[in-house]
C-alpha positions in Angstrom: 119.6 102.3 99.8 122.2 103.6 102.2 123.1 107.2 102.5 126.1 108.2 104.8 125.7 104.9 106.7 122.0 105.3 107.3 119.7 102.9 105.5 116.7 104.3 103.7 113.6 102.1 103.0 112.2 103.0 99.6 108.5 102.4 99.4 106.6 102.4 96.0 103.1 103.8 96.6 100.5 102.3 94.2 97.0 103.9 94.2 94.1 101.8 92.8 91.9 104.8 92.0 92.7 107.0 89.0 89.9 109.5 89.7 91.2 113.1 89.8 89.8 113.8 93.3 90.6 110.3 94.7 90.6 110.0 98.4 93.1 107.1 98.0 95.6 109.4 96.3 95.0 112.0 99.1 95.8 109.2 101.6 99.1 108.4 99.8 100.0 112.1 99.8 99.3 112.2 103.5 101.5 109.2 104.1 104.3 110.9 102.1 103.9 114.1 104.2 104.4 112.2 107.5 106.9 109.5 106.3 109.4 108.9 109.1 113.1 109.6 108.7 114.8 106.7 106.9 111.8 106.1 104.6 111.1 107.5 101.2 107.6 106.9 99.8 107.4 107.4 96.0 104.1 107.9 94.2 104.2 105.4 91.3 101.5 106.8 88.9 99.5 104.0 87.1 97.6 106.3 84.7 99.8 105.6 81.6 99.9 101.8 82.0 98.0 99.9 79.5 95.6 97.1 80.4 97.3 93.7 80.4 97.5 92.4 76.8 100.0 89.6 76.0 100.1 90.8 72.4 101.6 94.1 73.5 104.0 92.3 75.8 105.2 90.1 72.9 105.7 93.2 70.8 108.0 94.7 73.4 107.6 96.8 76.5 106.7 100.4 76.3 108.7 103.1 78.1 105.8 103.4 80.6 106.0 99.7 81.4 109.8 99.9 81.8 109.6 102.9 84.1 106.9 101.1 86.2 109.1 98.0 86.5 112.1 100.1 87.4 110.2 101.7 90.3 109.2 98.3 91.6 112.7 96.9 91.2 114.1 99.9 93.2 111.6 99.5 96.0 112.1 97.8 99.3 108.4 97.7 100.0 105.1 98.3 98.3 102.2 100.3 99.7 98.9 99.6 98.0 96.2 102.2 98.5 93.0 100.8 97.0 89.4 101.8 96.9 86.8 100.2 99.0 83.2 100.3 97.9 79.9 99.1 99.2 77.9 100.2 96.1 77.9 96.7 94.5 76.2 94.0 96.5 75.6 90.4 95.6 71.9 89.6 95.3 
């Protein structure tokens, strides 16, 4: 995107944790608060997206899916903020 001759990098922020008090969402908000000039980080909420199901896809995309795809298409970059856990260990 270019505004008055200045290029803006649009970043779609995707958070892997849906928990209300997610530290990952807090990290994305922090990144948004300190984003440099020329960058726009957009929080792309994944809560309303259904689990992948080809039957649903064959029936047609929902508005939530179209909105999600529009965010991705408009983005110049993706920022994945995902949970890391050590609770589950292989035996």
